[in-house]
C-alpha positions as CSV (number, residue, x, y, z in Angstrom):
1,M,150.8,33.6,38.2
2,S,149.0,32.2,41.0
3,R,148.0,28.6,41.2
4,A,144.2,29.6,40.9
5,A,145.0,31.3,37.6
6,E,147.4,28.6,36.5
7,L,145.0,25.9,37.3
8,A,141.9,27.9,35.6
9,E,144.1,27.7,32.4
10,W,144.8,24.8,32.5
11,V,141.0,23.6,32.6
12,W,140.5,26.0,30.2
13,H,142.8,25.4,27.4
14,G,144.3,22.2,28.9
15,S,144.5,19.4,26.4
16,G,145.7,16.7,27.9
17,I,142.6,13.8,28.8
18,A,142.8,15.2,32.9
19,A,142.2,19.2,31.1
20,A,138.8,17.3,29.0
21,V,137.9,15.1,32.2
22,M,137.3,18.0,34.1
23,R,136.0,20.5,31.7
24,R,133.2,17.2,31.5
25,A,133.4,17.2,35.1
26,L,131.9,21.2,35.2
27,T,129.6,21.2,32.4
28,P,126.8,21.3,34.2
29,A,128.3,24.5,36.0
30,S,128.9,25.9,33.4
31,A,125.2,25.1,31.5
32,L,123.4,27.1,35.1
33,F,125.8,29.8,34.5
34,S,124.8,30.3,31.3
35,A,121.5,30.3,32.6
36,V,121.2,33.0,35.0
37,V,123.6,35.3,32.0
38,A,120.6,34.7,30.0
39,R,117.8,35.8,32.7
40,R,119.7,38.5,33.6
41,N,120.1,40.0,30.2
42,R,116.0,39.3,29.7
43,R,115.3,41.5,32.2
44,F,117.6,44.6,31.0
45,D,116.5,43.8,27.0
46,A,112.4,44.5,28.8
47,G,114.1,47.4,30.2
48,V,114.3,46.7,33.8
49,G,116.4,48.2,36.4
50,V,118.1,50.4,33.4
51,K,119.0,53.5,34.5
52,S,120.0,56.8,32.9
53,I,121.1,60.6,33.2
54,G,121.6,61.2,30.3
55,L,124.8,61.4,29.9
56,P,126.2,59.8,26.4
57,A,128.2,56.8,26.9
58,I,129.9,54.6,24.6
59,S,131.1,51.4,26.4
60,V,134.2,48.7,25.6
61,G,133.6,45.9,26.3
62,N,134.5,42.3,25.9
63,L,133.1,38.3,26.5
64,T,135.5,36.8,28.3
65,V,138.0,37.3,30.8
66,G,140.7,39.8,30.3
67,G,142.7,39.8,28.0
68,T,141.0,41.8,25.0
69,G,142.9,45.0,24.8
70,K,139.5,47.3,26.7
71,T,142.0,49.4,28.1
72,P,144.4,51.2,24.9
73,V,140.8,50.6,22.9
74,A,138.8,52.5,25.6
75,A,141.6,55.8,25.8
76,W,141.6,55.3,22.0
77,C,137.9,55.8,22.1
78,A,137.8,58.5,24.5
79,R,141.0,61.2,22.4
80,T,138.8,60.7,19.1
81,L,136.0,61.4,20.6
82,Q,137.8,64.4,22.0
83,E,139.8,65.0,18.5
84,M,136.0,65.3,17.4
85,G,134.6,67.9,19.6
86,G,133.7,65.9,22.7
87,R,134.1,66.4,26.8
88,P,134.4,62.3,27.9
89,A,135.7,61.3,30.5
90,I,136.6,57.6,31.3
91,V,134.2,55.9,33.6
92,M,135.3,52.3,34.7
93,R,135.6,50.1,37.5
94,G,138.5,50.7,39.1
95,Y,139.7,47.1,39.6
96,G,143.7,46.9,40.4
97,D,146.0,49.6,40.6
98,D,146.9,50.1,37.0
99,E,144.3,50.5,34.4
100,W,142.8,54.0,36.0
101,R,146.7,55.3,36.0
102,V,147.6,54.2,32.5
103,H,144.0,56.3,31.1
104,A,145.4,58.5,33.2
105,L,148.6,59.1,31.3
106,L,147.6,58.6,27.7
107,N,144.8,61.4,28.4
108,P,146.2,63.1,30.8
109,D,143.1,65.6,30.0
110,V,140.2,63.2,30.5
111,P,138.8,62.6,33.6
112,V,138.5,59.5,34.9
113,E,136.3,58.5,37.4
114,T,136.2,54.9,39.2
115,D,133.3,53.3,40.5
116,A,131.6,49.8,40.6
117,D,128.6,51.6,39.7
118,R,128.9,52.5,36.5
119,V,125.6,55.2,36.6
120,R,127.1,56.7,40.4
121,G,130.7,57.1,38.3
122,M,128.7,58.7,35.4
123,V,127.0,61.6,37.7
124,S,130.1,61.7,38.8
125,A,131.5,62.4,35.7
126,S,129.0,65.0,34.4
127,L,129.6,67.1,37.4
128,R,132.9,67.2,36.5
129,G,131.5,68.7,33.0
130,A,131.7,66.1,30.5
131,D,129.4,65.7,28.0
132,C,129.6,62.5,27.3
133,A,131.2,59.0,28.6
134,V,133.2,56.6,27.6
135,L,132.4,53.3,29.4
136,D,135.8,50.7,30.4
137,D,134.5,46.8,30.6
138,A,130.9,48.2,31.0
139,F,129.0,45.5,28.4
140,Q,128.0,43.4,31.0
141,H,127.2,46.1,32.9
142,R,124.3,46.9,31.5
143,R,122.3,48.9,34.0
144,A,124.3,52.3,32.6
145,V,122.3,53.3,29.1
146,R,125.0,53.5,26.5
147,E,124.3,54.6,23.0
148,A,126.5,51.7,21.3
149,D,128.8,49.0,22.7
150,L,132.5,47.6,20.9
151,V,132.5,44.4,22.0
152,L,136.2,43.6,21.8
153,I,137.0,39.8,20.5
154,A,141.3,39.1,20.9
155,A,142.5,37.1,17.9
156,D,145.3,35.9,19.5
157,A,143.3,34.3,22.3
158,W,141.1,32.9,19.9
159,T,141.2,29.2,19.9
160,G,137.6,28.5,18.1
161,H,136.0,26.7,21.0
162,V,133.8,29.7,23.1
163,R,132.9,27.6,26.3
164,T,131.7,29.5,29.0
165,L,132.8,30.0,32.8
166,P,134.0,28.4,34.5
167,T,135.0,25.0,31.9
168,G,136.2,28.1,29.7
169,P,136.6,32.1,29.6
170,W,133.8,33.6,28.1
171,R,130.9,35.8,30.5
172,E,128.7,35.1,27.6
173,P,128.6,32.8,24.5
174,L,129.6,34.5,20.9
175,T,125.9,35.2,19.9
176,A,125.7,38.0,22.0
177,L,127.5,40.0,20.3
178,R,124.2,40.5,18.4
179,R,123.7,43.4,21.7
180,A,126.5,45.4,19.7
181,S,126.9,48.0,17.8
182,V,130.3,46.8,16.3
183,A,132.5,43.5,17.1
184,V,136.0,44.6,17.4
185,I,139.0,42.1,16.5
186,T,142.1,43.5,18.1
187,A,145.1,41.5,17.4
188,K,148.7,42.0,19.3
189,S,150.7,39.8,16.8
190,A,148.1,36.9,15.7
191,S,148.1,35.9,11.6
192,A,145.8,37.5,9.4
193,E,144.7,33.8,8.8
194,R,143.9,34.0,13.0
195,V,141.8,37.0,12.4
196,E,139.9,35.5,9.4
197,Q,139.0,32.9,11.4
198,V,137.3,35.3,13.9
199,Q,135.8,37.6,11.3
200,L,133.6,33.8,10.2
201,A,132.8,33.0,13.9
202,I,131.1,36.4,14.3
203,R,129.5,36.8,11.2
204,A,128.2,33.0,11.4
205,A,126.7,34.0,15.3
206,A,125.8,37.7,15.0
207,P,125.9,38.6,10.8
208,A,123.7,42.2,11.5
209,V,126.4,43.4,13.1
210,P,129.3,45.6,11.3
211,I,133.0,44.3,12.0
212,A,136.5,46.2,13.0
213,V,139.8,45.3,12.9
214,V,142.1,47.0,15.2
215,G,145.8,46.5,15.5
216,I,147.6,47.0,19.0
217,V,150.9,47.9,17.7
218,P,154.1,48.3,19.5
219,E,156.1,52.1,19.0
220,R,158.2,52.6,20.8
221,L,160.3,51.5,24.4
222,R,159.9,54.4,26.8
223,L,162.1,54.6,30.2
224,A,160.0,54.5,33.4
225,S,160.9,55.7,36.4
226,G,159.6,56.2,40.1
227,D,160.3,59.1,42.6
228,G,159.6,57.7,46.0
229,A,155.9,56.5,45.8
230,L,155.0,58.4,42.6
231,W,155.0,57.4,38.9
232,V,157.2,60.1,37.3
233,L,156.1,59.8,33.2
234,D,160.3,59.6,31.4
235,D,160.7,61.1,27.4
236,T,163.3,59.0,27.1
237,S,163.0,56.4,24.2
238,E,164.8,54.5,21.5
239,P,163.6,52.5,18.8
240,L,162.5,49.4,19.3
241,E,164.9,48.0,17.3
242,L,167.2,47.8,20.2
243,L,165.7,44.6,21.1
244,S,167.0,43.2,18.4
245,G,169.5,40.5,19.8
246,R,169.5,40.9,23.1
247,R,168.8,38.9,25.6
248,I,165.5,40.8,28.3
249,T,163.5,39.8,31.1
250,A,160.1,40.2,29.9
251,V,157.6,41.3,33.2
252,S,154.0,40.9,32.7
253,A,150.4,41.4,35.2
254,I,147.9,41.5,32.1
255,G,145.3,39.4,30.7
256,D,147.5,37.7,28.2
257,P,150.5,37.7,28.9
258,A,151.0,34.9,26.0
259,S,151.1,37.6,23.1
260,F,152.9,40.7,24.8
261,E,156.2,37.8,24.6
262,R,155.4,36.8,21.2
263,Q,155.7,40.6,20.7
264,L,159.5,40.9,21.4
265,S,159.9,38.0,20.4
266,T,158.8,38.9,17.2
267,L,161.3,41.9,18.0
268,G,163.7,39.6,17.9
269,A,164.7,39.5,21.5
270,T,165.8,36.6,23.4
271,L,162.9,36.1,26.1
272,R,162.8,35.4,30.5
273,A,159.8,35.8,30.9
274,H,158.4,36.9,34.6
275,R,154.1,36.5,34.9
276,F,152.2,37.3,37.4
277,R,148.2,37.6,38.1
278,D,145.8,40.1,36.1
279,H,145.9,43.2,38.5
280,H,148.5,42.0,40.8
281,A,150.1,44.6,43.4
282,F,154.0,44.3,42.7
283,S,156.2,44.4,45.9
284,H,159.8,45.0,46.3
285,A,160.2,41.2,47.2
286,D,159.1,41.1,43.8
287,V,161.1,43.5,42.5
288,A,164.0,41.8,43.8
289,R,163.3,38.2,42.1
290,I,162.7,40.2,39.1
291,L,166.1,41.9,39.4
292,A,167.6,38.8,40.9
293,S,167.3,37.4,37.3
294,V,168.5,40.4,35.1
295,D,171.7,39.6,33.2
296,R,174.3,41.7,33.4
297,D,173.9,43.8,30.1
298,G,170.8,42.9,30.0
299,M,167.1,44.8,29.9
300,V,163.9,44.6,31.5
301,V,161.2,45.1,29.5
302,C,156.8,45.4,30.6
303,T,153.9,47.1,29.7
304,L,152.7,50.2,30.5
305,K,149.8,48.8,32.6
306,D,153.0,47.4,35.0
307,A,155.0,50.5,34.7
308,V,153.0,52.7,36.3
309,K,153.3,50.1,39.6
310,L,157.3,49.0,38.9
311,A,158.3,52.5,38.9
312,P,158.0,53.6,42.2
313,L,159.6,50.6,43.4
314,W,162.5,50.4,41.0
315,P,165.7,50.3,43.0
316,R,167.5,53.6,41.2
317,A,170.9,51.6,41.4
318,A,169.4,48.7,39.0
319,P,169.2,48.2,35.3
320,P,166.6,50.6,34.0
321,L,163.0,49.6,33.3
322,W,161.4,49.6,30.4
323,Y,157.9,49.2,29.2
324,V,156.8,49.0,25.0
325,S,154.2,52.1,24.2
326,Q,151.3,50.3,22.4
327,T,149.6,52.4,19.7
328,I,146.2,51.7,17.3
329,E,146.2,50.7,14.5
330,V,142.7,50.5,12.6
331,R,143.0,48.2,10.3
332,L,139.3,47.6,9.2
333,G,135.6,49.4,10.0
334,W,136.7,52.1,10.7
335,D,133.5,53.8,9.3
336,A,131.5,51.9,11.7
337,L,133.9,53.0,14.3
338,H,133.1,56.9,13.3
339,E,129.6,55.9,13.0
340,A,129.4,55.1,16.7
341,L,131.1,57.5,18.1
342,Q,129.2,60.0,16.5
343,R,126.1,58.6,17.5
344,V,127.7,59.5,21.1
345,L,128.1,63.0,20.4
346,S,124.5,63.9,18.4
347,A,122.6,62.2,21.4
348,R,124.4,65.7,23.5
349,N,122.1,67.6,21.3
350,L,119.0,65.2,21.6
351,P,118.2,65.0,26.2
352,H,115.6,62.8,26.2
353,A,117.1,60.1,23.2
354,A,119.5,59.0,26.8
355,S,116.8,58.0,28.6
356,R,115.5,54.7,26.3
357,P,117.4,51.5,27.3
358,T,119.1,50.1,24.1
359,A,120.5,47.5,22.7
360,G,122.8,47.1,24.9
């Protein structure tokens, strides 16, 4: 993890006196940030700057900086829209060189458009034959009209403190959920009590918004392999029980590495963790440093988001690189999620419906 990321984590979550003093010193900056965001949202609420190309869309976003499970939930939305008869495309900013690759692997027959301008990305998706779109990480990118907004809150990262940047990781206050179609609580290793705490906070901040709870659950260990600069999807897999009692090297360059590591620990593994900043571009030197810490009979385990970047660099003579495949498990609120997706599909037959600005 970079020093800047470590400093941010310390300011946001540090429990000592020094961290509290730093947050107090940064409070005016957070107030200014919140005021700018509020002014921007008022303009969008009035329809200023909102554009539509007539392609119905659902946005999957969040209120915090990273680590809520947007990529697997957006992929699930695209797959479900497809199963419901749609021809979806994923439209995303394409920050880093990992998330679009993950989408391409999870849904190989769903086109992925990467463009910081979501409206322009939707135009490209439409030209490629898409009749609907999933906007990955677009809750705050309100220029693009959407039929529904799923807004994710990670139960694993919930602390009960909602502090906007820079004193905390929040882009908007919890009351911004009032713009959402569904508030989606994601849980990797969070307890039922923690999930309930988040539910209560959401009901207090946005009582009219339906709530869904989605588990992001480990499924299997899968082998990652590379061939030169190319990523190769290997069909080799093993049950998660293989981790029980094993000492493994856990590698992650994601928004919430602690949740990933807790999942592995819960499966019975003893960890030696290598954390990198979110979207880190791995180098051969990084790989060498990782391998230097691997026991002779140890395993190296990462996420799919990391595997798409590590596999092309992985030496053939090195211990195998494994990643944990994840599955989406809707535990609460299926009807609300289905209604949001159906709203997108129904709008395909209403050429003027998508031209009006929505609340999100």
